[in-house]
C-alpha positions as CSV (number, residue, x, y, z in Angstrom):
1,M,97.8,-59.8,116.4
2,R,95.3,-58.6,114.2
3,T,95.9,-55.0,115.1
4,A,99.7,-55.1,114.4
5,G,98.8,-57.0,111.0
6,V,101.4,-59.7,112.3
7,R,100.4,-63.5,111.0
8,K,101.4,-66.7,113.1
9,A,104.5,-67.3,111.0
10,E,105.5,-63.9,111.8
11,L,105.3,-64.3,115.2
12,A,107.0,-67.7,115.1
13,R,110.1,-65.8,113.1
14,R,110.5,-63.3,115.7
15,L,110.1,-65.7,118.4
16,G,112.9,-68.1,117.0
17,C,110.2,-71.2,117.0
18,Q,107.9,-73.4,115.0
19,K,104.5,-72.1,114.2
20,S,103.0,-75.2,115.9
21,Q,104.4,-73.6,118.7
22,I,102.5,-70.4,117.8
23,D,99.4,-72.7,117.4
24,R,99.8,-74.0,121.1
25,L,100.7,-70.8,122.5
26,L,96.9,-69.4,121.2
27,D,94.9,-72.6,122.1
28,F,93.7,-71.8,125.4
29,K,93.1,-75.5,125.9
30,N,96.5,-75.8,126.3
31,S,98.5,-74.7,129.4
32,T,100.9,-72.1,128.2
33,R,103.9,-70.9,130.5
34,M,103.8,-67.4,131.5
35,E,107.3,-66.5,129.9
36,H,106.3,-67.8,126.6
37,I,103.0,-65.4,127.0
38,E,105.3,-62.5,128.0
39,A,107.7,-63.1,125.0
40,A,105.1,-63.3,122.3
41,F,103.3,-59.9,123.6
42,R,107.2,-58.5,123.7
43,A,107.7,-59.8,119.7
44,L,104.4,-57.6,119.1
45,G,106.0,-54.5,121.0
46,K,103.5,-55.0,124.0
47,R,104.0,-56.0,127.7
48,I,101.6,-57.8,130.4
49,V,100.8,-55.7,133.3
50,T,99.5,-57.3,136.5
51,E,97.8,-55.7,139.4
52,V,96.6,-57.0,142.4
53,Q,93.9,-55.1,143.8
54,T,91.8,-55.6,147.5
55,R,88.2,-56.5,146.5
56,P,85.8,-53.7,147.9
57,E,83.7,-56.4,149.6
58,F,86.7,-57.4,151.6
59,F,86.0,-54.6,153.7
60,A,82.3,-54.8,153.7
61,N,81.5,-57.1,156.8
62,L,84.7,-55.8,158.8
63,H,84.2,-55.1,162.5
64,I,86.8,-53.8,164.4
65,S,86.7,-53.0,168.2
66,R,88.7,-52.3,171.0
67,E,88.7,-54.6,174.2
68,G,89.6,-52.5,177.6
69,S,92.2,-50.2,177.8
70,G,95.4,-52.6,176.8
71,G,95.2,-51.3,173.5
72,A,94.3,-54.5,171.8
73,F,92.0,-54.6,169.0
74,T,89.8,-57.3,167.7
75,V,89.0,-57.9,164.1
76,R,85.7,-59.8,163.4
77,R,84.4,-60.6,159.8
78,E,80.4,-61.0,160.0
79,N,79.1,-63.4,156.8
80,F,75.8,-62.6,156.7
81,E,75.2,-64.8,153.3
82,A,76.1,-67.6,156.0
83,G,74.3,-66.1,159.1
84,R,77.2,-66.6,161.1
85,A,80.5,-64.4,162.1
86,S,83.8,-65.7,161.4
C-alpha cells in the first residue's frame, strides 16, 4: 500500500467496504479469510502466488532398497536425531 501510495480509505473505497474492515484486514492478530486478502491485493494491482515445495531435508535420510528379485522396493527413513529408524 505504501509503495502504491494507497491509504486505507482508498483501499476501502476500491473494495466497496468500510475502513474498519480494512483495519481488521491489516491486523495480524485478527484471522482474515484468504479471499479478503486476495481481493485487497487485486485492488492494488497485485496477486498472491502460492508455491508448494519439497523440503530438501525430506530426502536426506531416505533409504530405498530392493528385496529379492520380485521387484518390490522398501523405502525407509532413518531419523538420526531421535536415534531410530522409522
